[in-house]
N, C-alpha and C positions, 0 to 999 in steps of 0.2 A: 628858927623863925618859921611860922606857918604861912603857906601861900597856896592858892588854888592853881597857880601856874606851875608847870612841871620844871624840875631842876635840870641842869645840864646832865647830871648822871641819869636821871629818868629818861630823858630824851635819847641819850646814847644807847641805853639798854633797850629801849623800844625799837630803835633803829636796827640794832644788832639782831633782835628777835625777828623783826620783819625780814631782814636779809637772810637769816638762817631758814626761815619758812620758804622764801623764794628759792634758795639753793636746793632745798629738799624737794620742792615742787618740780624743779628741773631735773631731779634725780642725779645730782652731782655730789660727789663726796667732797670733803674739805680739801683733800689732797688734789683732786682733779680741778677744783675751783682755783686753788692756789697756783697750780701749774699753768693753767690756761691764762690766768690774769697777770702772772709775774709777781704776785704778792707771796711772801714766804708763808709756808704752812703755819709757822708759829704765830705770825701776825694775824692770819685769818682766824686761827683757833682762839687767840686772845680777844679779837674783836667779837666773835660770837659769844664768848664767855663773859666778857667784862664790858663790852661796848667801846673799848679803847682801840684806836687805830689812827695811823697818820693820815693826813689829808691826801697825800699822794697815793697811798694804798687804797683808800676809799674811792678815789677817782678811778683807779685801775679796775676795781671791782664793779663800779657803776658802768664803766665803759664796756666791760665784758657782758654785763646784763643788757646792754643797749639802752641804758637809762641815764646816761651822762647829762642829758639836757635837763633833767630834774635838778641836778646840782647847779647847773648853769643859771637857773632861775633864782638862786639865792642872792640876797643882798643887791637886788636891782635898785638903782638910784631912782628915787621918787622925782617926779617932774617938778614938784613945788619945793624949791631949794630953801624957802623960808622955814619950812618945817624942820629941815636938817639944821639950819642955823640956830634955831631956838634951843636945840639940844646942847649947844656949846656956848651959849650966852647966859648972862645972869638975869 
């Protein structure tokens, strides 16, 4: 199916690429980033290569970068509950 919207795979890869760029900008190796964050080296390496990571590990990495508040802004409940209710009614 063709869509102009990015797929979950594309979003996760773009996120991983941006994360890698930030890590390199900070001059941190994967090993150092893993050690400081509490995320295993394998998980960090897999994230940067494939975009796949557990939510808990992503939160730890974002916390280390001082950017956890960016994640905290996801899925904010809209003030107009009618819009949400429309999603679940016929």
